[in-house]
C-alpha positions as CSV (number, residue, x, y, z in Angstrom):
1,M,4.4,0.9,32.6
2,A,1.1,2.2,33.9
3,P,-2.1,0.2,33.0
4,L,-4.0,1.4,30.0
5,E,-7.4,3.1,30.6
6,R,-8.4,4.5,27.2
7,V,-7.0,3.4,23.8
8,G,-7.5,5.1,20.5
9,I,-7.6,3.3,17.1
10,V,-6.8,5.2,13.9
11,F,-6.9,4.0,10.3
12,A,-5.2,6.0,7.5
13,G,-4.6,5.6,3.8
14,G,-6.5,3.5,1.3
15,P,-9.0,0.8,2.3
16,A,-8.1,-2.8,2.6
17,P,-10.2,-6.0,2.9
18,A,-10.3,-7.3,6.5
19,A,-9.7,-3.8,8.0
20,N,-12.7,-4.4,10.2
21,A,-11.3,-7.7,11.4
22,V,-8.3,-5.8,12.8
23,I,-10.5,-3.1,14.4
24,A,-13.0,-5.6,15.8
25,V,-10.5,-7.9,17.5
26,A,-8.3,-5.1,18.8
27,A,-11.4,-3.2,20.2
28,S,-13.0,-6.3,21.8
29,S,-9.7,-7.4,23.3
30,F,-9.2,-4.1,25.1
31,R,-12.9,-3.8,26.1
32,R,-12.9,-7.3,27.7
33,R,-10.2,-6.1,30.0
34,G,-12.1,-2.9,31.0
35,I,-10.2,-0.6,28.7
36,E,-12.3,2.0,26.9
37,V,-11.7,2.2,23.1
38,V,-12.1,5.3,21.0
39,G,-12.2,5.2,17.2
40,I,-10.6,8.2,15.6
41,L,-12.8,9.0,12.6
42,H,-11.3,9.5,9.1
43,G,-7.6,9.5,9.9
44,Y,-5.7,12.4,11.5
45,G,-7.4,15.2,9.7
46,A,-9.3,16.7,12.6
47,L,-6.5,16.0,15.1
48,E,-3.8,17.9,13.3
49,Q,-5.7,21.3,13.2
50,D,-4.2,24.2,15.1
51,R,-5.4,24.5,18.6
52,P,-7.8,25.2,20.2
53,V,-9.8,22.6,18.3
54,E,-13.1,21.2,19.6
55,L,-13.2,17.4,19.0
56,R,-16.8,16.3,18.8
57,A,-18.1,12.8,19.4
58,G,-19.8,11.3,16.3
59,E,-17.9,13.7,14.1
60,H,-14.3,13.4,15.0
61,Y,-14.3,10.3,17.2
62,R,-16.6,7.6,18.5
63,V,-16.5,5.5,21.6
64,I,-16.7,1.9,20.4
65,E,-19.4,-0.2,22.1
66,D,-20.2,-3.9,22.0
67,R,-23.0,-3.5,19.4
68,D,-20.5,-1.9,17.0
69,L,-18.5,-5.1,16.9
70,W,-21.3,-7.6,16.2
71,G,-20.5,-9.4,12.9
72,L,-17.9,-6.8,12.1
73,R,-14.9,-9.1,11.3
74,N,-16.2,-10.2,7.9
75,S,-17.8,-6.9,6.9
76,R,-16.6,-4.6,4.1
77,G,-15.3,-1.1,4.5
78,I,-13.8,0.5,7.6
79,L,-15.9,1.1,10.7
80,I,-14.0,4.3,11.7
81,G,-13.4,5.5,8.1
82,T,-10.0,6.6,6.7
83,G,-8.3,9.7,5.5
84,R,-5.0,10.7,3.8
85,S,-4.1,13.6,6.1
86,N,-0.3,13.5,6.6
87,P,0.7,15.5,9.8
88,G,4.3,14.6,9.3
89,R,4.5,16.0,5.8
90,N,7.1,18.7,6.8
91,I,9.5,16.3,8.5
92,R,12.6,15.4,6.5
93,T,15.2,14.8,9.2
94,V,15.3,14.0,12.9
95,E,16.1,17.7,13.6
96,D,12.8,18.7,12.1
97,L,11.0,17.0,15.0
98,D,12.4,19.7,17.2
99,D,11.4,22.5,14.8
100,A,8.2,24.1,16.2
101,D,6.8,25.1,12.8
102,K,7.6,21.9,10.9
103,S,6.4,19.6,13.7
104,R,3.3,21.6,14.6
105,P,0.7,19.3,12.9
106,L,2.2,16.3,14.6
107,R,2.3,18.1,18.0
108,N,-1.4,19.0,17.5
109,V,-2.2,15.4,16.9
110,Y,-0.4,14.3,20.1
111,E,-2.1,17.0,22.2
112,S,-5.5,16.2,20.7
113,L,-5.0,12.5,21.7
114,V,-4.0,13.6,25.2
115,D,-7.1,15.8,25.4
116,L,-9.2,12.7,24.5
117,G,-7.6,10.9,27.4
118,I,-5.8,8.4,25.1
119,D,-2.9,6.6,26.7
120,G,-2.4,3.9,24.0
121,L,-2.8,4.2,20.2
122,V,-3.3,1.5,17.6
123,S,-2.2,2.9,14.3
124,I,-3.3,1.0,11.2
125,G,-1.9,1.9,7.8
126,G,0.8,1.8,5.2
127,D,4.3,3.1,5.0
128,G,3.2,6.7,5.4
129,T,1.1,5.9,8.4
130,L,4.0,4.0,9.9
131,K,6.1,7.1,9.4
132,T,3.5,9.1,11.3
133,A,3.4,6.5,14.1
134,N,7.1,6.7,14.4
135,F,7.1,10.5,14.5
136,L,4.5,10.4,17.3
137,Y,6.6,7.9,19.1
138,E,9.6,10.2,18.8
139,L,7.6,13.1,20.0
140,G,6.5,11.1,23.0
141,R,10.1,10.4,23.9
142,R,10.8,14.1,23.9
143,R,8.0,15.0,26.3
144,P,9.1,16.4,29.7
145,Q,9.2,14.0,32.6
146,G,5.8,13.7,34.2
147,A,3.9,14.7,31.0
148,R,1.4,12.3,29.7
149,R,2.8,9.9,27.2
150,I,1.0,7.7,24.7
151,R,2.2,4.1,23.9
152,I,2.0,3.3,20.2
153,A,1.6,0.1,18.3
154,H,1.3,0.0,14.5
155,V,-0.5,-2.6,12.4
156,P,0.8,-2.9,8.8
157,K,-1.9,-2.3,6.2
158,T,-1.5,-2.3,2.4
159,I,-3.0,-4.5,-0.3
160,D,0.3,-3.9,-2.1
161,N,2.2,-6.2,0.3
162,D,5.4,-4.1,0.0
163,Y,5.9,-3.9,3.8
164,R,9.2,-4.9,5.5
165,G,8.9,-6.9,8.7
166,I,5.9,-9.1,7.7
167,D,5.5,-11.8,5.1
168,F,2.0,-10.9,3.9
169,T,-0.3,-7.9,4.8
170,F,-4.0,-8.3,5.4
171,G,-6.1,-7.7,2.3
172,F,-3.4,-8.7,-0.1
173,F,-4.9,-12.1,-1.0
174,T,-8.4,-10.8,-1.2
175,A,-7.2,-8.1,-3.6
176,V,-5.3,-10.6,-5.7
177,G,-8.4,-12.9,-5.8
178,V,-10.6,-10.1,-7.1
179,I,-8.1,-9.0,-9.7
180,A,-7.3,-12.5,-10.8
181,E,-11.0,-13.1,-11.4
182,E,-11.2,-10.0,-13.6
183,L,-8.1,-11.2,-15.5
184,S,-9.8,-14.5,-16.1
185,N,-12.8,-12.7,-17.5
186,L,-10.6,-10.6,-19.8
187,R,-8.8,-13.7,-20.9
188,A,-12.1,-15.3,-22.0
189,D,-13.0,-12.0,-23.8
190,A,-9.7,-11.9,-25.6
191,L,-10.1,-15.6,-26.7
192,S,-13.6,-14.8,-28.0
193,T,-12.5,-11.7,-29.9
194,S,-8.9,-12.6,-31.0
195,S,-7.7,-9.6,-29.1
196,Y,-5.4,-8.5,-26.3
197,F,-5.9,-6.8,-23.0
198,I,-3.2,-5.0,-21.1
199,A,-4.1,-4.7,-17.5
200,E,-2.5,-2.2,-15.1
201,T,-2.8,-3.5,-11.5
202,M,-2.4,-1.6,-8.2
203,G,0.8,-1.9,-6.3
204,R,2.6,1.4,-6.8
205,S,6.2,0.9,-5.7
206,A,6.4,-2.9,-5.9
207,G,5.0,-5.7,-8.1
208,W,3.6,-8.1,-5.6
209,I,-0.1,-7.7,-6.8
210,A,0.9,-7.8,-10.5
211,Y,2.9,-11.0,-10.2
212,A,0.4,-12.8,-7.9
213,A,-2.6,-11.8,-10.0
214,A,-0.8,-12.8,-13.2
215,I,-0.2,-16.3,-11.7
216,A,-3.7,-16.8,-10.4
217,G,-5.4,-15.1,-13.4
218,E,-3.4,-17.0,-16.0
219,A,-1.9,-14.0,-17.8
220,H,0.6,-14.5,-20.6
221,M,3.1,-11.9,-19.5
222,V,3.7,-9.8,-16.4
223,V,6.1,-6.9,-16.0
224,G,6.7,-5.3,-12.7
225,V,9.0,-2.4,-11.6
226,E,11.5,-5.1,-10.5
227,D,11.8,-6.2,-14.2
228,V,13.1,-2.8,-15.4
229,M,16.7,-3.8,-16.1
230,G,18.6,-4.8,-19.2
231,E,16.8,-3.8,-22.4
232,L,13.9,-2.4,-20.5
233,A,16.0,0.1,-18.6
234,R,17.7,3.4,-19.4
235,E,19.5,5.9,-17.2
236,E,18.2,9.5,-16.9
237,T,19.5,12.4,-14.9
238,V,16.6,14.2,-13.2
239,K,16.2,16.9,-10.6
240,D,14.4,15.8,-7.5
241,P,11.1,17.8,-7.4
242,V,11.4,18.3,-3.6
243,T,15.1,18.9,-3.0
244,G,16.1,20.2,-6.4
245,V,19.2,17.9,-6.3
246,E,20.1,16.2,-9.6
247,R,20.5,12.5,-9.5
248,T,20.7,9.6,-12.0
249,S,17.8,7.2,-11.9
250,T,16.7,4.1,-13.8
251,R,13.8,4.8,-16.1
252,L,11.5,2.5,-18.1
253,D,12.4,2.3,-21.8
254,V,8.8,2.5,-23.1
255,E,9.7,1.5,-26.7
256,A,11.5,-1.6,-25.4
257,L,8.5,-2.6,-23.4
258,V,6.2,-2.1,-26.4
259,E,8.6,-4.2,-28.5
260,R,8.5,-7.0,-25.9
261,I,4.7,-7.1,-25.9
262,V,4.6,-7.2,-29.7
263,D,7.1,-10.0,-29.7
264,L,4.7,-11.8,-27.3
265,V,1.8,-11.3,-29.7
266,M,3.7,-12.5,-32.7
267,T,5.1,-15.5,-30.8
268,R,1.6,-16.6,-29.8
269,E,0.4,-16.1,-33.4
270,R,3.0,-18.5,-34.7
271,R,1.6,-21.0,-32.2
272,K,-2.0,-20.4,-33.6
273,K,-2.9,-18.4,-30.4
274,R,-4.4,-15.0,-31.4
275,Y,-5.3,-13.7,-28.0
276,G,-3.7,-12.9,-24.7
277,T,-3.5,-10.8,-21.5
278,V,-0.6,-8.8,-20.2
279,V,-0.2,-7.5,-16.7
280,L,1.7,-4.3,-15.8
281,S,2.4,-3.1,-12.3
282,E,1.2,0.5,-11.9
283,G,4.5,1.5,-10.4
284,L,6.0,1.3,-13.9
285,A,4.3,4.7,-14.5
286,E,6.6,6.3,-12.0
287,M,9.5,5.1,-14.0
288,L,8.4,6.9,-17.2
289,P,10.7,9.6,-18.5
290,E,10.6,12.7,-16.3
291,K,9.1,14.9,-19.0
292,Q,6.0,12.8,-19.0
293,L,5.6,13.0,-15.2
294,A,6.6,16.6,-14.4
295,A,3.2,18.0,-15.3
296,L,1.4,15.5,-13.0
297,R,3.5,16.0,-9.9
298,D,1.9,17.8,-6.9
299,E,3.7,20.1,-4.5
300,S,5.2,17.1,-2.6
301,G,6.4,15.4,-5.7
302,Y,3.7,12.8,-5.6
303,V,2.4,11.5,-9.0
304,P,-1.3,10.3,-9.0
305,L,-0.9,7.2,-11.1
306,S,-4.6,6.7,-11.8
307,R,-4.5,9.9,-13.9
308,L,-1.7,8.7,-16.1
309,D,-3.4,5.4,-17.2
310,L,-0.3,3.5,-18.2
311,A,-2.3,0.6,-19.6
312,K,-4.0,2.8,-22.3
313,L,-0.7,4.5,-23.1
314,I,1.1,1.2,-23.7
315,S,-1.9,-0.5,-25.4
316,A,-2.1,2.3,-28.0
317,R,1.6,2.0,-28.8
318,V,1.5,-1.8,-29.0
319,A,-1.3,-1.7,-31.5
320,E,0.5,0.9,-33.6
321,R,3.8,-1.0,-33.4
322,Y,2.1,-4.3,-34.3
323,R,0.6,-2.7,-37.4
324,S,4.0,-1.3,-38.5
325,R,5.7,-4.7,-38.1
326,T,3.0,-6.8,-39.7
327,G,0.8,-4.5,-41.8
328,K,-2.2,-5.9,-39.9
329,A,-4.5,-4.5,-37.2
330,K,-4.8,-6.0,-33.8
331,K,-7.3,-4.9,-31.1
332,V,-5.4,-4.1,-27.9
333,T,-7.3,-2.7,-24.9
334,G,-5.8,-1.1,-21.8
335,V,-7.7,-1.4,-18.5
336,Q,-6.9,-0.4,-14.9
337,L,-7.6,-2.9,-12.2
338,G,-7.4,-2.7,-8.4
339,Y,-9.6,0.0,-6.8
340,E,-12.6,-2.3,-6.9
341,S,-10.7,-4.8,-4.8
342,R,-9.9,-2.5,-1.8
343,S,-13.3,-2.9,-0.1
344,A,-14.2,-6.4,-1.4
345,T,-15.6,-9.0,1.0
346,P,-12.4,-10.3,2.8
347,H,-11.0,-13.7,2.1
348,A,-11.1,-16.1,5.1
349,F,-7.3,-16.0,5.3
350,D,-7.3,-12.2,5.5
351,V,-9.9,-12.2,8.2
352,I,-7.8,-14.7,10.2
353,L,-4.6,-12.6,9.6
354,G,-6.3,-9.3,10.4
355,S,-7.8,-10.8,13.6
356,Q,-4.4,-12.0,14.8
357,L,-2.9,-8.6,14.1
358,G,-5.7,-6.9,16.0
359,L,-5.1,-9.2,19.0
360,G,-1.4,-8.5,18.6
361,A,-2.0,-4.8,18.9
362,Y,-3.8,-5.4,22.2
363,R,-1.0,-7.7,23.5
364,A,1.8,-5.4,22.4
365,L,0.3,-2.4,24.3
366,S,-1.3,-4.1,27.3
367,E,0.4,-7.4,28.0
368,E,3.9,-6.7,26.7
369,G,3.9,-3.0,27.6
370,L,5.6,-2.1,24.3
371,D,5.9,1.3,22.7
372,G,7.1,2.1,19.2
373,H,6.6,-1.4,17.8
374,M,4.9,-2.8,14.7
375,V,2.8,-6.0,15.1
376,S,3.8,-8.8,12.8
377,V,3.3,-12.5,12.3
378,T,5.6,-15.3,11.2
379,G,5.1,-19.0,10.4
380,Q,1.6,-20.2,11.4
381,L,0.5,-16.7,12.5
382,E,2.9,-16.6,15.5
383,L,2.9,-13.0,16.8
384,R,6.1,-11.0,16.9
385,Y,6.8,-7.3,17.5
386,V,9.2,-5.3,15.4
387,P,10.7,-2.1,16.8
388,F,10.2,1.0,14.6
389,A,13.9,1.4,14.6
390,D,14.2,-1.8,12.5
391,L,11.8,-0.4,9.9
392,V,12.7,3.3,9.6
393,D,16.0,4.8,8.4
394,P,17.3,6.6,11.5
395,H,18.7,9.6,9.6
396,T,16.0,10.2,6.9
397,L,13.1,8.7,8.9
398,V,11.9,7.1,5.7
399,T,10.3,3.7,5.7
400,L,11.8,1.2,3.3
401,V,9.8,-0.5,0.5
402,R,10.0,-4.3,0.1
403,Y,10.4,-5.2,-3.6
404,V,9.9,-8.6,-5.1
405,D,13.3,-10.3,-5.4
406,T,13.8,-11.2,-9.0
407,K,15.9,-14.2,-7.9
408,S,13.1,-15.5,-5.6
409,D,11.0,-18.6,-6.4
410,F,7.9,-16.4,-6.3
411,H,9.2,-14.3,-9.2
412,R,10.5,-17.3,-11.0
413,L,7.0,-18.9,-10.8
414,A,5.4,-15.8,-12.4
415,E,8.0,-15.8,-15.1
416,E,7.8,-19.6,-15.8
417,L,4.0,-19.4,-16.2
418,G,4.1,-16.7,-18.9
419,T,4.6,-17.3,-22.6
420,R,8.2,-17.8,-23.6
421,I,9.0,-15.2,-26.3
422,E,10.6,-16.2,-29.6
423,R,12.3,-13.4,-31.5
424,R,12.9,-13.6,-35.2
């Protein structure tokens, strides 16, 4: 493939600790080989606008210089900013990529990158950003012979750690450390006041942060989406908010969860322990009965979980149920944890991991000549490159979430360290 001359870096989705480590090492690696680096500012928002669009330096992009990289690896935040623009929002099938109207925002992005002289793109983001990277890769394959084509490498980013193709994502351990420290503080408060805290942690679809924070923060119970089975589960027939198709899905039995937490409280009281902390994964909110979620869904079917405040909902019901079972009052407080961890000072491991992934992005595009691959590591940070085809459903183009295996030793550790409930 032709040598790279100008590479773009784009970051999309929520912040993550060590984001700047990825950007710094990728940018410096390209620059050391005489390849110019352009940071796309605040995601794809400006690039997806209908043409003609004037892209202005300092507002929509910046050429990254050496002075931008001094001391950047350990810094907080994101040098080039981020955004949640989703240029592939109208794409549901492979055929949609050939639909001029549905694919227009994506094509606008591609042509904007071409206008900027970009011939390689480092995409940094979560599942949605991987989808966009794959869409752009597929558009590149459809370009006529002789037309400029952009090589694309994706770096997985999410503090949720629910990414297939990589063991741990950068920022995960920093986020867990911050949340675990907060849980330890809540535990000390609960001990002092003979009360309970129910903490809802970030993680959305999977329970990685919830389990890890519960282990490190010495919580007495943790419940993730992966635990919604048996008595905690019930089946409900719902209509998909996007397609309108009816389907049966597993939902959280809220009353069963409340009963389980009250059982925990009463078990600990019999052991002369009148305090405790419980961790709930925020993704449980998406498993509430549809009638509770319908009013919150936006036009794309997305539920903003922060508005629902699952922890407060459950804590109020736990206090009420405890009173009805015992005739006594118990202070139970619900709190949401996670957002404060997204731009925390990165842990050394995350800086090292992010740095290796940034270098991997350079090597994938420049040394390996790859296109349409995700950068990953295995073992002692050995680089490997995963084709988009291994991460994306070829028919729906949907990326697949990695849940915590309830039979894994990781899950068993979280379960073992919690209080064993005794029911009477």
